[in-house]
DODRENZA-424434 format. One record per atom (N, C-alpha, C, O): atom name; y, x, z; residue number from 1; residue in three letters. Coordinates in pm, 1 decimal, padded with zeros to 6 digits, always signed. Each point is the difference from the previous one (the first is absolute). Layout:
REM DODRENZA-424434
('CA',(Y,X,Z),NUM,'Ala')
...
***
This chain:
REM DODRENZA-424434
('N',(+12159.0,+11472.4,+06458.7),1,'Unk')
('CA',(+00114.9,+00082.0,-00024.6),1,'Unk')
('C',(+00008.7,+00015.2,-00140.9),1,'Unk')
('O',(-00091.8,-00007.0,-00081.8),1,'Unk')
('N',(+00222.9,+00030.5,+00061.2),2,'Unk')
('CA',(+00012.8,-00017.2,-00186.1),2,'Unk')
('C',(+00093.4,+00103.5,-00023.8),2,'Unk')
('O',(+00102.7,-00010.9,+00067.0),2,'Unk')
('N',(-00110.5,+00141.2,-00169.0),3,'Unk')
('CA',(+00124.7,+00010.1,-00067.7),3,'Unk')
('C',(-00030.2,+00019.5,-00139.1),3,'Unk')
('O',(-00102.8,-00039.6,-00055.1),3,'Unk')
('N',(+00219.5,+00117.6,-00012.1),4,'Unk')
('CA',(+00019.5,+00060.9,-00123.0),4,'Unk')
('C',(+00061.4,+00123.3,-00005.7),4,'Unk')
('O',(+00047.3,+00050.4,+00101.9),4,'Unk')
('N',(-00043.1,-00002.3,-00197.2),5,'Unk')
('CA',(+00061.7,+00148.4,-00027.9),5,'Unk')
('C',(+00124.4,-00069.7,-00085.7),5,'Unk')
('O',(+00009.1,-00087.7,-00085.9),5,'Unk')
('N',(+00075.7,+00170.5,+00153.0),6,'Unk')
('CA',(+00145.5,-00070.8,-00085.1),6,'Unk')
('C',(-00016.4,+00098.8,-00153.1),6,'Unk')
('O',(-00024.1,+00117.2,-00029.3),6,'Unk')
('N',(+00049.6,-00228.2,-00031.1),7,'Unk')
('CA',(+00045.0,+00079.0,-00150.1),7,'Unk')
('C',(+00152.0,+00083.7,+00022.5),7,'Unk')
('O',(+00084.9,-00000.5,+00089.1),7,'Unk')
('N',(-00100.5,+00070.3,-00218.2),8,'Unk')
('CA',(+00114.9,+00084.6,-00034.2),8,'Unk')
('C',(+00133.9,-00081.0,+00022.9),8,'Unk')
('O',(+00018.6,-00121.5,-00007.5),8,'Unk')
('N',(+00075.1,+00230.9,+00039.7),9,'Unk')
('CA',(+00125.2,-00110.7,+00022.1),9,'Unk')
('C',(+00045.5,-00114.7,+00102.4),9,'Unk')
('O',(+00103.9,-00066.0,+00001.9),9,'Unk')
('N',(-00271.3,+00063.0,+00124.6),10,'Unk')
('CA',(+00118.3,-00116.7,+00070.6),10,'Unk')
('C',(+00081.1,+00075.3,+00110.4),10,'Unk')
('O',(-00007.9,+00111.6,+00051.4),10,'Unk')
('N',(+00095.2,-00228.7,-00035.7),11,'Unk')
('CA',(+00063.6,+00062.7,+00072.7),11,'Unk')
('C',(-00038.1,-00044.2,+00198.1),11,'Unk')
('O',(-00088.7,-00077.8,+00035.0),11,'Unk')
('N',(+00172.5,+00144.5,+00050.0),12,'Unk')
('CA',(-00034.0,-00064.5,+00123.6),12,'Unk')
('C',(-00008.5,-00089.0,+00029.9),12,'Unk')
('O',(-00069.0,-00046.5,+00090.7),12,'Unk')
('N',(+00178.3,-00028.5,-00200.5),13,'Unk')
('CA',(+00050.2,-00120.3,+00094.2),13,'Unk')
('C',(-00124.4,-00150.9,-00070.3),13,'Unk')
('O',(-00016.5,-00113.7,+00044.0),13,'Unk')
('N',(-00041.5,+00179.1,-00154.2),14,'Unk')
('CA',(-00138.1,-00069.4,-00075.1),14,'Unk')
('C',(-00072.8,+00010.2,+00122.7),14,'Unk')
('O',(-00017.6,-00094.0,+00077.4),14,'Unk')
('N',(-00029.8,+00226.4,-00059.9),15,'Unk')
('CA',(-00105.1,-00009.3,+00103.2),15,'Unk')
('C',(+00006.1,-00109.2,+00169.2),15,'Unk')
('O',(-00092.0,-00032.6,+00075.0),15,'Unk')
('N',(+00180.7,+00015.4,-00071.1),16,'Unk')
('CA',(+00062.0,-00039.5,+00177.6),16,'Unk')
('C',(-00031.9,-00187.3,-00069.4),16,'Unk')
('O',(-00061.1,-00091.9,+00054.5),16,'Unk')
('N',(+00120.1,+00095.2,-00167.2),17,'Unk')
('CA',(-00038.9,-00149.0,-00048.1),17,'Unk')
('C',(-00128.1,-00044.5,-00037.8),17,'Unk')
('O',(-00041.9,-00109.4,+00037.8),17,'Unk')
('N',(-00039.4,+00203.2,-00126.2),18,'Unk')
('CA',(-00155.8,-00016.5,+00013.1),18,'Unk')
('C',(-00037.7,-00059.4,+00152.2),18,'Unk')
('O',(-00042.8,-00112.1,+00027.5),18,'Unk')
('N',(+00079.2,+00247.8,+00081.3),19,'Unk')
('CA',(-00081.1,+00007.0,+00151.3),19,'Unk')
('C',(+00064.1,-00174.9,+00031.7),19,'Unk')
('O',(-00084.4,-00074.7,+00049.3),19,'Unk')
('N',(+00186.8,+00029.7,-00068.7),20,'Unk')
('CA',(+00099.6,-00115.1,+00057.9),20,'Unk')
('C',(-00122.5,-00087.9,-00079.5),20,'Unk')
('O',(-00099.2,-00016.0,+00071.2),20,'Unk')
('N',(+00093.1,-00025.3,-00166.2),21,'Unk')
('CA',(-00100.2,-00086.7,-00059.7),21,'Unk')
('C',(-00186.9,+00011.4,+00044.5),21,'Unk')
('O',(-00054.9,-00110.0,+00006.8),21,'Unk')
('N',(-00006.4,+00194.3,+00012.4),22,'Unk')
('CA',(-00071.8,+00031.7,+00038.9),22,'Unk')
('C',(-00013.0,-00058.8,+00155.0),22,'Unk')
('O',(-00087.6,-00083.8,+00021.2),22,'Unk')
('N',(+00172.9,+00126.4,+00085.7),23,'Unk')
('CA',(-00032.5,-00051.2,+00089.3),23,'Unk')
('C',(+00042.3,-00176.8,+00027.0),23,'Unk')
('O',(-00045.7,-00059.2,+00097.8),23,'Unk')
('N',(+00136.3,-00008.7,-00197.8),24,'Unk')
('CA',(+00013.5,-00151.4,-00027.6),24,'Unk')
('C',(-00166.2,-00031.7,+00001.9),24,'Unk')
('O',(-00077.7,-00025.3,+00092.1),24,'Unk')
('N',(+00061.8,+00037.7,-00227.6),25,'Unk')
('CA',(-00084.6,+00006.9,-00016.6),25,'Unk')
('C',(-00161.3,-00045.2,+00060.1),25,'Unk')
('O',(-00073.3,-00098.4,-00010.5),25,'Unk')
('N',(+00068.7,+00214.6,+00069.5),26,'Unk')
('CA',(-00135.1,+00017.7,+00140.8),26,'Unk')
('C',(+00056.0,-00032.6,+00102.8),26,'Unk')
('O',(-00089.1,-00004.7,+00084.8),26,'Unk')
('N',(+00229.3,-00033.7,-00018.0),27,'Unk')
('CA',(+00033.1,-00018.0,+00126.2),27,'Unk')
('C',(-00078.4,+00075.0,+00125.5),27,'Unk')
('O',(-00049.6,-00067.2,+00090.4),27,'Unk')
('N',(+00044.3,+00173.5,-00091.7),28,'Unk')
('CA',(-00104.3,+00053.3,+00089.8),28,'Unk')
('C',(+00050.4,-00050.6,+00153.5),28,'Unk')
('O',(+00121.9,-00017.1,-00003.4),28,'Unk')
('N',(-00172.8,-00009.0,+00123.6),29,'Unk')
('CA',(+00022.7,-00071.7,+00080.0),29,'Unk')
('C',(+00085.0,+00166.5,+00120.8),29,'Unk')
('O',(+00098.9,-00006.1,+00073.1),29,'Unk')
('N',(-00184.6,+00120.9,-00099.5),30,'Unk')
('CA',(+00039.5,+00061.7,+00093.6),30,'Unk')
('C',(+00137.3,+00078.3,-00033.7),30,'Unk')
('O',(+00037.2,+00091.0,+00074.1),30,'Unk')
('N',(+00043.0,-00132.2,-00197.7),31,'Unk')
('CA',(+00091.4,+00093.3,-00050.7),31,'Unk')
('C',(+00093.6,-00096.2,-00004.6),31,'Unk')
('O',(+00003.9,-00095.6,-00077.4),31,'Unk')
('N',(+00105.7,+00136.6,+00201.6),32,'Unk')
('CA',(+00137.7,-00073.7,-00014.1),32,'Unk')
('C',(+00126.5,+00016.6,-00042.6),32,'Unk')
('O',(+00101.2,-00048.0,+00051.0),32,'Unk')
('N',(-00110.5,+00126.5,-00158.5),33,'Unk')
('CA',(+00110.9,+00051.5,-00091.7),33,'Unk')
('C',(-00052.1,-00078.5,-00153.6),33,'Unk')
('O',(-00105.7,-00060.6,-00017.9),33,'Unk')
('N',(+00227.1,+00086.7,-00090.8),34,'Unk')
('CA',(-00001.9,-00068.4,-00085.6),34,'Unk')
('C',(-00006.3,+00102.0,-00103.5),34,'Unk')
('O',(+00040.7,-00021.6,-00114.1),34,'Unk')
('N',(-00093.2,+00137.4,+00153.1),35,'Unk')
('CA',(-00001.7,+00160.1,-00111.8),35,'Unk')
('C',(+00100.2,+00040.9,-00053.5),35,'Unk')
('O',(+00117.2,-00034.2,+00015.5),35,'Unk')
('N',(-00167.5,+00117.4,-00087.2),36,'Unk')
('CA',(+00094.7,+00080.4,-00081.6),36,'Unk')
('C',(+00072.9,+00064.2,+00078.3),36,'Unk')
('O',(+00072.4,+00079.7,-00059.6),36,'Unk')
('N',(-00059.5,-00081.0,+00182.3),37,'Unk')
('CA',(+00097.1,+00105.8,+00106.3),37,'Unk')
('C',(-00084.1,+00147.9,+00019.5),37,'Unk')
('O',(+00052.8,+00074.3,+00082.7),37,'Unk')
('N',(-00134.0,-00039.8,-00125.6),38,'Unk')
('CA',(-00070.4,+00143.9,+00008.5),38,'Unk')
('C',(+00132.6,+00117.0,-00016.8),38,'Unk')
('O',(+00114.9,-00023.9,-00037.1),38,'Unk')
('N',(-00171.6,+00149.0,+00075.9),39,'Unk')
('CA',(+00069.4,+00110.3,-00036.3),39,'Unk')
('C',(+00019.0,+00010.6,-00130.9),39,'Unk')
('O',(-00079.2,-00029.7,-00089.4),39,'Unk')
('N',(+00252.0,+00099.2,+00075.3),40,'Unk')
('CA',(-00011.2,+00034.6,-00133.6),40,'Unk')
('C',(-00062.1,+00128.6,-00068.4),40,'Unk')
('O',(+00003.8,+00117.2,+00037.6),40,'Unk')
('N',(-00059.5,-00172.0,-00144.7),41,'Unk')
('CA',(-00051.4,+00134.0,-00078.4),41,'Unk')
('C',(+00082.7,+00110.1,-00015.6),41,'Unk')
('O',(+00119.8,-00016.5,+00022.7),41,'Unk')
('N',(-00167.5,+00146.3,-00063.5),42,'Unk')
('CA',(+00057.6,+00133.3,-00057.5),42,'Unk')
('C',(-00080.9,+00068.2,-00019.6),42,'Unk')
('O',(-00112.2,-00030.6,+00040.4),42,'Unk')
('N',(+00134.8,+00163.4,-00117.1),43,'Unk')
('CA',(-00081.8,+00071.8,-00077.1),43,'Unk')
('C',(+00115.8,+00115.9,+00040.7),43,'Unk')
('O',(+00115.0,-00003.7,+00043.8),43,'Unk')
('N',(-00180.3,+00075.2,-00070.6),44,'Unk')
('CA',(+00015.2,+00164.5,+00038.3),44,'Unk')
('C',(+00016.6,+00048.4,-00127.7),44,'Unk')
('O',(-00066.2,-00053.2,-00089.1),44,'Unk')
('N',(+00146.7,+00149.9,+00060.0),45,'Unk')
('CA',(+00035.2,+00061.9,-00134.5),45,'Unk')
('C',(+00025.5,+00116.5,+00077.3),45,'Unk')
('O',(+00045.9,-00023.5,+00111.8),45,'Unk')
('N',(-00072.9,+00207.6,-00157.6),46,'Unk')
('CA',(+00025.9,+00104.7,+00072.9),46,'Unk')
('C',(-00005.6,+00005.3,+00077.5),46,'Unk')
('O',(+00088.9,+00079.2,+00031.2),46,'Unk')
('N',(-00181.6,-00136.9,+00129.3),47,'Unk')
('CA',(+00039.0,-00039.9,+00083.6),47,'Unk')
('C',(+00118.6,-00047.3,+00097.7),47,'Unk')
('O',(+00017.3,+00043.2,+00113.9),47,'Unk')
('N',(+00064.8,-00144.3,-00182.3),48,'Unk')
('CA',(+00080.7,-00019.1,+00028.1),48,'Unk')
('C',(-00026.4,-00201.5,-00019.2),48,'Unk')
('O',(-00032.9,-00051.5,-00106.8),48,'Unk')
('N',(+00049.1,+00000.8,+00190.4),49,'Unk')
('CA',(+00018.3,-00168.3,-00007.9),49,'Unk')
('C',(+00075.1,-00063.7,-00105.7),49,'Unk')
('O',(+00122.3,-00014.0,+00001.7),49,'Unk')
('N',(-00190.4,-00019.5,-00082.5),50,'Unk')
('CA',(+00110.1,-00092.7,-00038.4),50,'Unk')
('C',(-00071.0,-00152.2,+00010.6),50,'Unk')
('O',(-00118.9,-00019.8,-00024.6),50,'Unk')
('N',(+00196.3,-00063.9,+00058.0),51,'Unk')
('CA',(+00022.4,-00125.6,+00035.2),51,'Unk')
('C',(-00013.4,-00068.5,-00139.3),51,'Unk')
('O',(+00060.1,+00058.8,-00089.9),51,'Unk')
('N',(-00128.5,-00173.7,+00054.0),52,'Unk')
('CA',(+00006.3,-00101.6,-00089.2),52,'Unk')
('C',(+00140.4,-00069.8,-00014.2),52,'Unk')
('O',(+00080.1,+00038.2,+00085.3),52,'Unk')
('N',(-00050.1,-00096.9,-00140.9),53,'Unk')
('CA',(+00100.4,-00078.8,+00010.6),53,'Unk')
('C',(-00005.1,-00132.7,-00068.9),53,'Unk')
('O',(-00046.3,-00010.8,-00113.6),53,'Unk')
('N',(+00095.4,-00094.1,+00184.6),54,'Unk')
('CA',(-00020.3,-00127.1,-00027.9),54,'Unk')
('C',(-00026.7,-00052.3,-00136.8),54,'Unk')
('O',(+00098.6,+00013.3,-00072.5),54,'Unk')
('N',(-00191.4,-00063.3,+00020.1),55,'Unk')
('CA',(-00030.9,-00037.3,-00141.2),55,'Unk')
('C',(-00008.2,+00108.8,-00092.8),55,'Unk')
('O',(+00032.2,-00018.9,-00117.3),55,'Unk')
('N',(-00067.9,+00119.6,+00153.1),56,'Unk')
('CA',(-00053.2,+00131.0,-00054.7),56,'Unk')
('C',(-00145.0,+00019.5,-00006.3),56,'Unk')
('O',(-00072.3,-00011.0,+00099.0),56,'Unk')
('N',(+00037.1,+00035.8,-00198.4),57,'Unk')
('CA',(-00178.3,+00043.7,-00015.7),57,'Unk')
('C',(+00012.7,+00146.1,+00078.0),57,'Unk')
('O',(+00106.9,+00052.2,+00031.6),57,'Unk')
('N',(-00260.1,+00011.1,-00003.7),58,'Unk')
('CA',(-00022.4,+00090.0,+00008.8),58,'Unk')
('C',(+00017.2,+00080.9,-00070.3),58,'Unk')
('O',(+00015.2,+00111.0,+00051.0),58,'Unk')
('N',(-00008.6,-00121.2,-00197.5),59,'Unk')
('CA',(-00008.8,+00093.7,-00124.4),59,'Unk')
('C',(+00166.4,+00018.6,-00023.7),59,'Unk')
('O',(+00046.2,+00086.4,-00074.5),59,'Unk')
('N',(+00036.9,-00184.3,+00152.4),60,'Unk')
('CA',(+00123.3,+00035.9,-00030.8),60,'Unk')
('C',(+00043.4,+00095.2,+00071.7),60,'Unk')
('O',(+00072.3,+00088.8,-00045.0),60,'Unk')
('N',(-00122.5,-00098.0,+00200.1),61,'Unk')
('CA',(+00032.5,+00091.3,+00079.0),61,'Unk')
('C',(-00008.1,+00121.5,-00069.8),61,'Unk')
('O',(+00097.7,+00073.2,-00015.5),61,'Unk')
('N',(-00216.8,-00047.1,-00029.9),62,'Unk')
('CA',(-00033.2,+00141.3,+00005.4),62,'Unk')
('C',(+00047.8,+00056.1,-00131.6),62,'Unk')
('O',(-00013.5,+00121.2,-00017.0),62,'Unk')
('N',(+00070.5,-00198.4,-00083.2),63,'Unk')
('CA',(+00121.6,+00042.1,-00111.6),63,'Unk')
('C',(+00124.5,+00046.7,+00087.8),63,'Unk')
('O',(+00049.6,+00112.4,-00007.9),63,'Unk')
('N',(-00008.5,-00207.4,+00087.2),64,'Unk')
('CA',(+00104.6,+00023.0,+00096.8),64,'Unk')
('C',(+00003.8,+00127.7,+00045.1),64,'Unk')
('O',(+00066.5,+00086.8,-00056.6),64,'Unk')
('N',(-00146.2,-00063.2,+00174.5),65,'Unk')
('CA',(-00089.9,+00075.9,+00012.7),65,'Unk')
('C',(-00006.5,+00192.9,-00029.2),65,'Unk')
('O',(+00029.8,+00105.0,+00057.0),65,'Unk')
('N',(-00082.3,-00148.7,-00168.1),66,'Unk')
('CA',(+00020.7,+00103.4,-00118.9),66,'Unk')
('C',(-00123.0,+00028.1,-00029.1),66,'Unk')
('O',(-00009.5,+00048.2,-00112.8),66,'Unk')
('N',(-00122.0,-00062.0,+00187.2),67,'Unk')
('CA',(-00124.2,+00009.9,-00048.6),67,'Unk')
('C',(-00009.0,+00028.6,-00141.2),67,'Unk')
('O',(-00003.5,+00109.4,-00056.4),67,'Unk')
('N',(+00000.3,-00226.5,+00008.5),68,'Unk')
('CA',(-00078.7,+00008.9,-00146.3),68,'Unk')
('C',(+00086.2,+00090.1,-00118.2),68,'Unk')
('O',(-00030.3,+00005.8,-00119.2),68,'Unk')
('N',(+00155.4,+00067.9,+00190.7),69,'Unk')
('CA',(+00041.3,+00083.8,-00056.6),69,'Unk')
('C',(-00062.3,+00166.5,+00065.5),69,'Unk')
('O',(+00023.9,+00103.4,-00062.4),69,'Unk')
('N',(-00068.6,-00103.4,+00135.8),70,'Unk')
('CA',(-00048.0,+00079.2,+00077.8),70,'Unk')
('C',(-00181.3,+00015.2,-00097.3),70,'Unk')
('O',(-00073.1,+00096.6,-00021.8),70,'Unk')
('N',(+00067.1,-00183.1,+00001.8),71,'Unk')
('CA',(-00165.8,+00002.0,-00012.6),71,'Unk')
('C',(+00033.2,+00005.3,-00172.0),71,'Unk')
('O',(-00072.7,+00085.3,-00050.8),71,'Unk')
('N',(+00127.0,-00126.3,-00011.3),72,'Unk')
('CA',(+00042.2,+00060.8,-00131.3),72,'Unk')
('C',(+00033.2,+00112.6,-00052.9),72,'Unk')
('O',(-00027.8,+00025.7,-00117.1),72,'Unk')
('N',(+00110.2,+00081.2,+00218.5),73,'Unk')
('CA',(+00025.1,+00097.5,+00010.0),73,'Unk')
('C',(-00133.0,+00125.2,-00002.0),73,'Unk')
('O',(-00033.6,+00103.7,-00057.3),73,'Unk')
('N',(-00007.0,-00194.8,+00158.7),74,'Unk')
('CA',(-00133.8,+00078.4,+00023.5),74,'Unk')
('C',(-00090.9,+00034.1,-00067.6),74,'Unk')
('O',(-00052.1,+00111.3,+00007.9),74,'Unk')
('N',(+00015.7,-00206.4,-00090.2),75,'Unk')
('CA',(-00115.0,-00061.5,-00106.2),75,'Unk')
('C',(+00058.5,+00132.1,-00071.0),75,'Unk')
('O',(-00040.6,+00114.5,+00020.3),75,'Unk')
('N',(+00176.8,-00165.1,-00135.4),76,'Unk')
('CA',(+00100.9,+00059.5,-00065.9),76,'Unk')
('C',(-00052.5,+00135.5,+00010.2),76,'Unk')
('O',(-00061.7,+00033.1,-00101.3),76,'Unk')
('N',(+00068.6,+00078.0,+00216.3),77,'Unk')
('CA',(-00014.0,+00124.3,-00005.7),77,'Unk')
('C',(-00133.8,+00068.6,+00062.0),77,'Unk')
('O',(-00023.0,+00117.9,+00027.1),77,'Unk')
('N',(-00062.6,-00243.7,-00013.8),78,'Unk')
('CA',(-00154.2,+00012.3,+00000.4),78,'Unk')
('C',(-00075.1,+00044.3,-00111.0),78,'Unk')
('O',(-00089.9,+00082.6,-00015.2),78,'Unk')
('N',(+00173.3,-00187.8,-00084.3),79,'Unk')
('CA',(-00087.8,+00036.9,-00141.2),79,'Unk')
('C',(+00056.1,+00094.5,-00085.3),79,'Unk')
('O',(-00063.8,+00034.4,-00099.5),79,'Unk')
('N',(+00217.2,+00031.9,+00132.4),80,'Unk')
('CA',(+00080.6,+00104.8,-00106.1),80,'Unk')
('C',(-00177.1,+00120.2,+00008.3),80,'Unk')
('O',(-00006.5,+00104.9,-00064.2),80,'Unk')
***
């Protein structure tokens, strides 16, 4: 088994490509697909599912969903 922690800014497509390369490299006998076809990830912001767009990092999705602004405003009010 092999894994790695995805660096900040990694997109879904990059993760799928990594999986395809590893399957091709190790050529496991029981795997019948070429990889990269898993369920698309999503994150939940304010109780709502937010899809991660193709070639968008999780950080970009959080910005688009307004989570960083929420945390910034929360911390600013906390420190007043």
